[in-house]
Biopython code that builds the backbone (N, CA, C, O; Angstrom):
import numpy as np
from Bio.PDB.StructureBuilder import StructureBuilder

atoms = [
    (1, "UNK", "N", (26.685, 58.008, -70.876)),
    (1, "UNK", "CA", (26.762, 57.551, -72.367)),
    (1, "UNK", "C", (26.164, 56.447, -71.801)),
    (1, "UNK", "O", (26.105, 55.960, -70.672)),
    (2, "UNK", "N", (25.741, 56.190, -72.884)),
    (2, "UNK", "CA", (24.704, 55.328, -73.442)),
    (2, "UNK", "C", (25.818, 53.999, -74.068)),
    (2, "UNK", "O", (26.943, 53.777, -74.517)),
    (3, "UNK", "N", (24.410, 53.335, -73.662)),
    (3, "UNK", "CA", (25.086, 51.743, -74.065)),
    (3, "UNK", "C", (24.064, 50.565, -74.189)),
    (3, "UNK", "O", (23.241, 50.178, -73.359)),
    (4, "UNK", "N", (24.294, 50.164, -75.266)),
    (4, "UNK", "CA", (23.458, 48.273, -75.179)),
    (4, "UNK", "C", (24.005, 47.403, -74.355)),
    (4, "UNK", "O", (25.186, 47.349, -74.010)),
    (5, "UNK", "N", (23.016, 46.636, -74.006)),
    (5, "UNK", "CA", (22.905, 45.077, -73.571)),
    (5, "UNK", "C", (22.045, 44.195, -74.256)),
    (5, "UNK", "O", (20.989, 44.572, -74.763)),
    (6, "UNK", "N", (22.565, 42.730, -74.299)),
    (6, "UNK", "CA", (21.988, 41.950, -74.713)),
    (6, "UNK", "C", (21.090, 41.133, -73.809)),
    (6, "UNK", "O", (21.981, 40.802, -73.026)),
    (7, "UNK", "N", (20.534, 40.838, -73.558)),
    (7, "UNK", "CA", (19.329, 40.000, -73.115)),
    (7, "UNK", "C", (18.341, 38.897, -73.777)),
    (7, "UNK", "O", (18.134, 38.833, -74.989)),
    (8, "UNK", "N", (17.770, 38.048, -72.823)),
    (8, "UNK", "CA", (17.223, 36.822, -73.627)),
    (8, "UNK", "C", (15.978, 37.374, -74.160)),
    (8, "UNK", "O", (15.567, 38.524, -74.010)),
    (9, "UNK", "N", (15.243, 36.093, -75.014)),
    (9, "UNK", "CA", (13.963, 37.068, -75.095)),
    (9, "UNK", "C", (13.326, 36.765, -73.948)),
    (9, "UNK", "O", (12.419, 37.553, -73.679)),
    (10, "UNK", "N", (13.473, 35.999, -73.279)),
    (10, "UNK", "CA", (12.746, 35.520, -72.004)),
    (10, "UNK", "C", (12.778, 36.443, -71.001)),
    (10, "UNK", "O", (11.822, 36.411, -70.227)),
    (11, "UNK", "N", (13.684, 37.311, -70.799)),
    (11, "UNK", "CA", (14.061, 38.814, -69.491)),
    (11, "UNK", "C", (13.301, 40.141, -71.126)),
    (11, "UNK", "O", (12.411, 40.886, -70.715)),
    (12, "UNK", "N", (13.541, 40.263, -72.166)),
    (12, "UNK", "CA", (12.559, 40.813, -72.835)),
    (12, "UNK", "C", (11.036, 40.917, -72.200)),
    (12, "UNK", "O", (10.396, 41.817, -71.656)),
    (13, "UNK", "N", (10.752, 39.374, -72.584)),
    (13, "UNK", "CA", (9.143, 39.593, -72.274)),
    (13, "UNK", "C", (8.903, 40.199, -70.643)),
    (13, "UNK", "O", (8.139, 41.021, -70.137)),
    (14, "UNK", "N", (10.059, 39.261, -70.119)),
    (14, "UNK", "CA", (9.292, 39.839, -68.980)),
    (14, "UNK", "C", (9.388, 41.132, -68.521)),
    (14, "UNK", "O", (9.286, 41.395, -67.323)),
    (15, "UNK", "N", (9.533, 41.773, -69.178)),
    (15, "UNK", "CA", (10.185, 43.659, -69.523)),
    (15, "UNK", "C", (8.718, 44.030, -69.939)),
    (15, "UNK", "O", (8.079, 44.769, -69.190)),
    (16, "UNK", "N", (8.304, 43.684, -70.780)),
    (16, "UNK", "CA", (7.101, 44.133, -71.793)),
    (16, "UNK", "C", (6.256, 43.973, -70.508)),
    (16, "UNK", "O", (5.775, 45.054, -70.169)),
    (17, "UNK", "N", (5.958, 43.021, -69.754)),
    (17, "UNK", "CA", (4.453, 42.273, -69.288)),
    (17, "UNK", "C", (4.715, 43.553, -68.368)),
    (17, "UNK", "O", (3.806, 44.383, -68.387)),
    (18, "UNK", "N", (5.835, 43.839, -67.558)),
    (18, "UNK", "CA", (6.101, 44.899, -66.389)),
    (18, "UNK", "C", (6.142, 46.238, -66.824)),
    (18, "UNK", "O", (6.192, 47.116, -65.963)),
    (19, "UNK", "N", (6.131, 46.527, -67.967)),
    (19, "UNK", "CA", (5.368, 47.973, -68.099)),
    (19, "UNK", "C", (4.499, 48.475, -68.406)),
    (19, "UNK", "O", (3.787, 48.068, -69.324)),
    (20, "UNK", "N", (4.240, 49.725, -67.602)),
    (20, "UNK", "CA", (2.771, 50.543, -66.844)),
    (20, "UNK", "C", (2.180, 50.884, -67.694)),
    (20, "UNK", "O", (0.972, 50.990, -67.482)),
    (21, "UNK", "N", (2.669, 51.216, -69.014)),
    (21, "UNK", "CA", (2.245, 51.947, -70.133)),
    (21, "UNK", "C", (2.833, 51.554, -71.425)),
    (21, "UNK", "O", (3.987, 51.152, -71.277)),
    (22, "UNK", "N", (2.377, 51.538, -72.767)),
    (22, "UNK", "CA", (2.993, 51.101, -73.846)),
    (22, "UNK", "C", (3.948, 51.380, -73.969)),
    (22, "UNK", "O", (4.814, 50.506, -74.014)),
    (23, "UNK", "N", (4.374, 53.111, -74.120)),
    (23, "UNK", "CA", (5.565, 53.778, -74.678)),
    (23, "UNK", "C", (6.506, 53.844, -73.505)),
    (23, "UNK", "O", (7.582, 54.402, -73.721)),
    (24, "UNK", "N", (6.233, 53.267, -72.039)),
    (24, "UNK", "CA", (7.525, 53.426, -71.566)),
    (24, "UNK", "C", (8.415, 52.616, -71.621)),
    (24, "UNK", "O", (8.122, 51.446, -71.373)),
    (25, "UNK", "N", (9.966, 53.006, -72.004)),
    (25, "UNK", "CA", (11.291, 52.435, -71.994)),
    (25, "UNK", "C", (11.421, 51.445, -71.173)),
    (25, "UNK", "O", (10.958, 51.663, -70.053)),
    (26, "UNK", "N", (11.970, 50.264, -71.370)),
    (26, "UNK", "CA", (13.030, 49.406, -71.247)),
    (26, "UNK", "C", (14.120, 50.110, -69.717)),
    (26, "UNK", "O", (14.254, 49.556, -68.626)),
    (27, "UNK", "N", (14.563, 51.066, -70.038)),
    (27, "UNK", "CA", (15.549, 51.702, -68.980)),
    (27, "UNK", "C", (14.478, 51.978, -68.054)),
    (27, "UNK", "O", (14.437, 51.213, -67.090)),
    (28, "UNK", "N", (13.762, 52.717, -68.097)),
    (28, "UNK", "CA", (12.287, 53.128, -67.388)),
    (28, "UNK", "C", (11.563, 52.166, -66.352)),
    (28, "UNK", "O", (11.158, 52.482, -65.234)),
    (29, "UNK", "N", (11.472, 50.635, -67.106)),
    (29, "UNK", "CA", (10.947, 49.294, -65.944)),
    (29, "UNK", "C", (12.105, 48.961, -65.410)),
    (29, "UNK", "O", (11.876, 48.259, -64.425)),
    (30, "UNK", "N", (13.463, 49.149, -65.604)),
    (30, "UNK", "CA", (14.804, 48.628, -64.875)),
    (30, "UNK", "C", (14.522, 49.760, -64.178)),
    (30, "UNK", "O", (14.139, 49.281, -63.111)),
    (31, "UNK", "N", (14.462, 50.782, -64.081)),
    (31, "UNK", "CA", (14.748, 51.489, -63.119)),
    (31, "UNK", "C", (13.845, 51.897, -61.677)),
    (31, "UNK", "O", (14.222, 52.319, -60.584)),
    (32, "UNK", "N", (12.401, 51.541, -62.256)),
    (32, "UNK", "CA", (11.492, 50.887, -61.036)),
    (32, "UNK", "C", (12.004, 50.130, -60.817)),
    (32, "UNK", "O", (11.455, 50.087, -59.715)),
    (33, "UNK", "N", (12.651, 49.326, -60.782)),
    (33, "UNK", "CA", (12.989, 47.103, -60.803)),
    (33, "UNK", "C", (13.765, 48.118, -59.410)),
    (33, "UNK", "O", (13.166, 48.332, -58.356)),
    (34, "UNK", "N", (14.670, 48.450, -59.603)),
    (34, "UNK", "CA", (16.617, 48.686, -59.020)),
    (34, "UNK", "C", (15.169, 49.630, -57.478)),
    (34, "UNK", "O", (14.835, 49.087, -56.425)),
    (35, "UNK", "N", (14.731, 50.937, -57.945)),
    (35, "UNK", "CA", (14.210, 51.314, -57.360)),
    (35, "UNK", "C", (13.445, 50.458, -55.761)),
    (35, "UNK", "O", (13.888, 50.635, -54.626)),
    (36, "UNK", "N", (12.370, 49.653, -56.081)),
    (36, "UNK", "CA", (11.583, 48.689, -55.452)),
    (36, "UNK", "C", (12.682, 47.567, -54.737)),
    (36, "UNK", "O", (12.290, 46.785, -53.871)),
    (37, "UNK", "N", (14.108, 47.595, -55.216)),
    (37, "UNK", "CA", (14.837, 47.001, -54.147)),
    (37, "UNK", "C", (15.644, 47.256, -53.809)),
    (37, "UNK", "O", (16.610, 46.541, -53.539)),
    (38, "UNK", "N", (15.491, 48.703, -53.676)),
    (38, "UNK", "CA", (16.683, 49.709, -52.178)),
    (38, "UNK", "C", (16.241, 49.854, -50.772)),
    (38, "UNK", "O", (15.194, 50.419, -50.456)),
    (39, "UNK", "N", (16.717, 49.551, -50.299)),
    (39, "UNK", "CA", (15.652, 49.951, -48.885)),
    (39, "UNK", "C", (15.676, 51.391, -48.626)),
    (39, "UNK", "O", (16.268, 52.368, -49.084)),
    (40, "UNK", "N", (14.758, 51.137, -47.666)),
    (40, "UNK", "CA", (14.120, 52.465, -47.601)),
    (40, "UNK", "C", (14.744, 53.183, -46.823)),
    (40, "UNK", "O", (15.662, 52.497, -46.372)),
    (41, "UNK", "N", (14.777, 54.553, -46.250)),
    (41, "UNK", "CA", (15.559, 55.866, -45.853)),
    (41, "UNK", "C", (15.236, 55.660, -44.345)),
    (41, "UNK", "O", (14.390, 54.827, -44.023)),
    (42, "UNK", "N", (15.770, 56.264, -43.589)),
    (42, "UNK", "CA", (15.060, 56.623, -42.246)),
    (42, "UNK", "C", (14.635, 57.308, -41.733)),
    (42, "UNK", "O", (14.595, 57.320, -40.503)),
    (43, "UNK", "N", (14.063, 58.296, -42.605)),
    (43, "UNK", "CA", (13.044, 59.244, -42.420)),
    (43, "UNK", "C", (12.008, 58.464, -43.011)),
    (43, "UNK", "O", (11.016, 58.237, -42.317)),
    (44, "UNK", "N", (12.092, 57.782, -44.767)),
    (44, "UNK", "CA", (10.380, 57.139, -44.451)),
    (44, "UNK", "C", (10.636, 55.916, -43.459)),
    (44, "UNK", "O", (9.638, 55.244, -43.723)),
    (45, "UNK", "N", (11.060, 55.472, -42.864)),
    (45, "UNK", "CA", (11.179, 54.033, -41.864)),
    (45, "UNK", "C", (10.015, 55.170, -40.808)),
    (45, "UNK", "O", (8.823, 54.928, -40.621)),
    (46, "UNK", "N", (10.789, 56.410, -40.242)),
    (46, "UNK", "CA", (10.340, 57.207, -38.780)),
    (46, "UNK", "C", (8.650, 57.881, -40.060)),
    (46, "UNK", "O", (7.784, 58.301, -39.292)),
    (47, "UNK", "N", (8.437, 57.939, -40.731)),
    (47, "UNK", "CA", (7.029, 58.750, -41.234)),
    (47, "UNK", "C", (6.545, 57.452, -41.582)),
    (47, "UNK", "O", (5.365, 57.741, -41.776)),
    (48, "UNK", "N", (6.656, 55.769, -41.876)),
    (48, "UNK", "CA", (5.736, 54.896, -41.574)),
    (48, "UNK", "C", (5.422, 54.287, -40.524)),
    (48, "UNK", "O", (4.620, 53.361, -40.398)),
    (49, "UNK", "N", (6.052, 54.801, -39.750)),
    (49, "UNK", "CA", (5.504, 54.341, -38.220)),
    (49, "UNK", "C", (4.803, 55.358, -37.073)),
    (49, "UNK", "O", (4.239, 55.060, -36.020)),
    (50, "UNK", "N", (5.153, 57.179, -37.919)),
    (50, "UNK", "CA", (4.451, 57.480, -37.438)),
    (50, "UNK", "C", (2.750, 58.031, -38.205)),
    (50, "UNK", "O", (1.911, 58.768, -37.687)),
    (51, "UNK", "N", (2.716, 57.471, -39.318)),
    (51, "UNK", "CA", (1.513, 57.324, -39.705)),
    (51, "UNK", "C", (1.194, 55.643, -39.555)),
    (51, "UNK", "O", (0.060, 55.516, -40.016)),
    (52, "UNK", "N", (1.549, 54.678, -39.239)),
    (52, "UNK", "CA", (0.550, 53.421, -38.288)),
    (52, "UNK", "C", (0.096, 54.034, -37.137)),
    (52, "UNK", "O", (-1.132, 54.061, -37.061)),
    (53, "UNK", "N", (1.008, 54.794, -35.739)),
    (53, "UNK", "CA", (0.296, 54.896, -34.758)),
    (53, "UNK", "C", (-0.463, 56.550, -34.427)),
    (53, "UNK", "O", (-0.465, 57.063, -33.308)),
    (54, "UNK", "N", (-1.122, 57.244, -35.782)),
    (54, "UNK", "CA", (-1.755, 57.798, -36.162)),
    (54, "UNK", "C", (-3.248, 57.059, -36.324)),
    (54, "UNK", "O", (-4.303, 57.223, -35.711)),
    (55, "UNK", "N", (-2.758, 55.920, -37.739)),
    (55, "UNK", "CA", (-4.181, 55.271, -37.984)),
    (55, "UNK", "C", (-4.444, 54.154, -36.198)),
    (55, "UNK", "O", (-5.601, 53.969, -35.819)),
    (56, "UNK", "N", (-3.544, 53.713, -35.569)),
    (56, "UNK", "CA", (-4.260, 52.887, -34.513)),
    (56, "UNK", "C", (-4.996, 53.807, -33.294)),
    (56, "UNK", "O", (-5.890, 53.365, -32.573)),
    (57, "UNK", "N", (-4.280, 55.556, -33.187)),
    (57, "UNK", "CA", (-5.097, 56.235, -32.733)),
    (57, "UNK", "C", (-6.339, 56.434, -33.360)),
    (57, "UNK", "O", (-7.165, 56.918, -32.586)),
    (58, "UNK", "N", (-6.664, 56.271, -34.253)),
    (58, "UNK", "CA", (-7.994, 56.662, -34.564)),
    (58, "UNK", "C", (-8.085, 57.856, -35.348)),
    (58, "UNK", "O", (-9.246, 58.219, -35.542)),
    (59, "UNK", "N", (-7.175, 58.583, -35.863)),
    (59, "UNK", "CA", (-7.079, 60.000, -36.438)),
    (59, "UNK", "C", (-6.070, 59.788, -37.973)),
    (59, "UNK", "O", (-4.903, 59.836, -38.362)),
    (60, "UNK", "N", (-7.429, 59.535, -38.443)),
    (60, "UNK", "CA", (-7.675, 58.807, -40.626)),
    (60, "UNK", "C", (-9.344, 59.671, -39.992)),
    (60, "UNK", "O", (-9.644, 60.256, -38.950)),
    (61, "UNK", "N", (-10.398, 59.188, -41.813)),
    (61, "UNK", "CA", (-10.964, 59.809, -42.362)),
    (61, "UNK", "C", (-11.276, 58.091, -43.015)),
    (61, "UNK", "O", (-10.523, 57.122, -43.098)),
    (62, "UNK", "N", (-12.431, 58.242, -43.320)),
    (62, "UNK", "CA", (-12.507, 57.285, -44.529)),
    (62, "UNK", "C", (-12.893, 58.075, -45.036)),
    (62, "UNK", "O", (-13.225, 59.219, -44.724)),
    (63, "UNK", "N", (-12.883, 57.123, -46.515)),
    (63, "UNK", "CA", (-13.322, 57.386, -48.192)),
    (63, "UNK", "C", (-14.387, 57.827, -47.945)),
    (63, "UNK", "O", (-14.499, 59.021, -48.225)),
    (64, "UNK", "N", (-15.810, 57.045, -47.250)),
    (64, "UNK", "CA", (-16.738, 57.866, -47.338)),
    (64, "UNK", "C", (-17.270, 58.767, -46.619)),
    (64, "UNK", "O", (-18.327, 59.372, -46.798)),
    (65, "UNK", "N", (-16.230, 58.879, -45.482)),
    (65, "UNK", "CA", (-16.430, 60.105, -44.641)),
    (65, "UNK", "C", (-16.034, 60.982, -45.776)),
    (65, "UNK", "O", (-16.991, 61.586, -46.261)),
    (66, "UNK", "N", (-14.661, 61.259, -46.435)),
    (66, "UNK", "CA", (-14.127, 62.191, -47.055)),
    (66, "UNK", "C", (-15.507, 62.636, -48.315)),
    (66, "UNK", "O", (-15.746, 63.829, -48.506)),
    (67, "UNK", "N", (-16.171, 61.727, -48.948)),
    (67, "UNK", "CA", (-17.477, 61.923, -50.268)),
    (67, "UNK", "C", (-17.852, 62.325, -49.570)),
    (67, "UNK", "O", (-17.674, 63.541, -49.639)),
    (68, "UNK", "N", (-18.748, 61.832, -48.175)),
    (68, "UNK", "CA", (-19.863, 62.796, -47.895)),
    (68, "UNK", "C", (-19.533, 63.921, -47.334)),
    (68, "UNK", "O", (-20.554, 64.186, -46.701)),
    (69, "UNK", "N", (-18.374, 65.234, -47.033)),
    (69, "UNK", "CA", (-18.085, 66.345, -46.762)),
    (69, "UNK", "C", (-17.381, 67.207, -47.686)),
    (69, "UNK", "O", (-16.796, 68.262, -47.439)),
    (70, "UNK", "N", (-17.535, 66.559, -48.868)),
    (70, "UNK", "CA", (-17.379, 67.427, -50.310)),
    (70, "UNK", "C", (-18.324, 67.255, -50.660)),
    (70, "UNK", "O", (-18.569, 67.916, -51.669)),
    (71, "UNK", "N", (-19.824, 66.067, -50.025)),
    (71, "UNK", "CA", (-21.350, 65.952, -51.083)),
    (71, "UNK", "C", (-20.805, 65.541, -52.334)),
    (71, "UNK", "O", (-20.973, 66.061, -53.437)),
    (72, "UNK", "N", (-19.793, 64.039, -51.867)),
    (72, "UNK", "CA", (-20.014, 63.843, -53.450)),
    (72, "UNK", "C", (-20.718, 62.205, -53.285)),
    (72, "UNK", "O", (-21.076, 61.583, -54.286)),
]
sb = StructureBuilder()
sb.init_structure("model")
sb.init_model(0)
sb.init_chain("A")
sb.init_seg("    ")
for serial, (resi, resn, name, xyz) in enumerate(atoms, 1):
    if name == "N":
        sb.init_residue(resn, " ", resi, " ")
    sb.init_atom(name, np.array(xyz, "f"), 0.0, 1.0, " ", f" {name:<3s}", serial, name[0])
structure = sb.get_structure()
């Protein structure tokens, strides 16, 4: 079901500022805001903790190292 809502000019201007690209719809902007406000899943939290542990243990490559390996 599609519906319309009334918003103030101020809110509309704020939504315009938050567009990532010109043709992005207000619905896409609003969904992005909703997703940003949701809590992280347990799986995501575990993956972040694992990544942080790997970085602490030195298990990573810098951008400079990767560029050198790729000959860039």
